[in-house]
N, C-alpha and C positions, 0 to 999 in steps of 0.2 A: 838810598840807605842813609846817606848823611842827613836829608831831610826827616826821614822817619824818626832818627835819634833826636833831632832838635825837636819835632813835635812832642815826642815822648818827655823830654826834658821840660818843655814849657808847660805840659800837662801836670807833670809832678810838682811843679813849682805853684801851679794855680790850686792843687788840691788842699783843703784845710788840713793843718797839722793835729795831729789826734795824739793827745798825751795820755797815756795809761796812768790813772790815779791809783796809787796803792790803797788796796782794800783795809778799811780798818780792821785791826786785829780783834778778835772777841775777847781775849784777855785785856786790852785797853778798854773796850766796852763794859767790862765787868768790873774793873778797878774802882775801889772804894765802896763796893756793893756786896751785902752779904745775903744768906739765904732767908728769906723772909717767911716761906712757907712752902710745904711740898705735899701734894696729894697724889692719888691715882684715879683716873677716869675708867669707870667700868660701866659698860653699856649692856643691858640685858644678860649681865653675868659674865661678859667677856672683858678682859683686861684690854684697855687702848693704848692708854701712855701713862707715864708718870710726869707731872708738872711740877716745876721749881721755880718759884719767883725769887729773883735777885733785885734788892733795892738797898739805897743808903738808909742810914738810920733817920727816924724822923718821917719815913714815908707815910703818906697821907692817902687812904684809900678813897677817900670820898674826892680827892683832887688827882687821881691817877694820871689823867691826862696832861698834866702840868708838869709831871716829875719824869726824868729819866730812869727807865729800870729795863729788866730783861725778864724774859720768860722762857723756860727751855721745855720743851716737850721731849721725853725720851720714849720712843715708840716700842711697843710691846707686840706688835703685829706687823705685817707689812700691808700697806696701802699705796695706792696710785697717787700721784701728785695732782692730777686733775680731780680726783675725788676730794682730796683734802681741801682743794681750793674751792670747790662749791660747797662742801659743808661748811666751810667758813663763812662764806657769803650768805647761806642760808641762816646761820648763827647770827651774823652781823645785822641782816634783816629783821630778826626776832628781837633785836634790840630796840629799835625804832625805823621810822622809815628811811628808805636810801632811794634816791631817786634812779630812774633807769639808767641814764647815762654813767653816773658813777658806779652803778653795781656793774655794768657791763666792762668799764675801765679796769676796776678793782679785780674782778674775775679774771681777765685777760693778764693782769699784771700777777696774780697769784698762779695762774697756771704756768707763765714763763718762768716765776721763780721756784716754786715747790717742787722737787723732784720726787720721784717713787721712792718710798722709805721700805727700807728691811727692819724686822725688829732688831733692837740695838742701836739704830741711828737716832740721831738727836737734832731736831732743829730747833735753833735758839733765835728769838725775836728780840731786837732792843727797840723801845719806844724812845723817840728822840723828839721831845716837845717842839712845836712849831716847824719840824722838818719832816717827819715820817717814821718809817720803820726800816730797820735793817735786819738782814736774816742771814743766818749760818747753819750750814750742815756740818755736824760732826766737828765744829770749831773752825770750818773753812767758810770763807765769805760766799754767799749765793748771791745778794744783790740788795736792793733797796726798793721802797715804794715811798717816792718824795710827795707825800700828800698827807698833811697832819690830820684831815679828817679820816681818811683811811686808818691811819695808825691809832686814832682814839677809839673807832668803831671796833677794829680788828682785836686790840687788846681788852676792849669792853666784853667780848666772848667770855673773857675768865674775869674781869675785875669790875664790870658794871654791875649795881645792885639788880639790874634787871636780867642778869644773866638766867640762862636755861638751867645751870648747874650751881645753884645757890650753896651747896654743902662743899663743892669743890672752892668756890670763892671763899668762903669761911677757912678752908684748911689754908689756902694761899695767903690769906692776910692774918692769920693766926698771930703771929710775931707783932704785928701792928696793932691788932685789937688788944692784946696783952699791954702795950704802952701806953693806950688811951686812958686818960683819967676817968 
């Protein structure tokens, strides 16, 4: 028994230390940002979600990938997280080519992060230039995808000039357009 205790102690000492990093708070991610635009996505007459874009003054829509901002989707219907992930990938592919290895990595990351949502749930994504995307559910930390290319392509679903929803993009960028000379 003494030998078993010694082996257990040695095994515990050899294991790498795992330190839990405190999850960044959504309030910190939104600090200094204000609502730039809001809109509702409707598909075939059904309301899907309300989208709100948060950004700092001077947000440049043409260079969205270079700036920190947040996009909140307030769901108006129930959706399966895996369906949200697949639809997101389909939209990302619609913006431009995505190599298959990246597509599979991104889909797996989104499936791992995006929960099933009920009407009233809010998923907030924060774009962190040169780092990736951070996600929150109802203000609580979900996780991150530490891939800048993923983040640019993901948020391009709403902010790219090649979006499949140009009216939604215009509504989200309404305040930024009003400031442009």
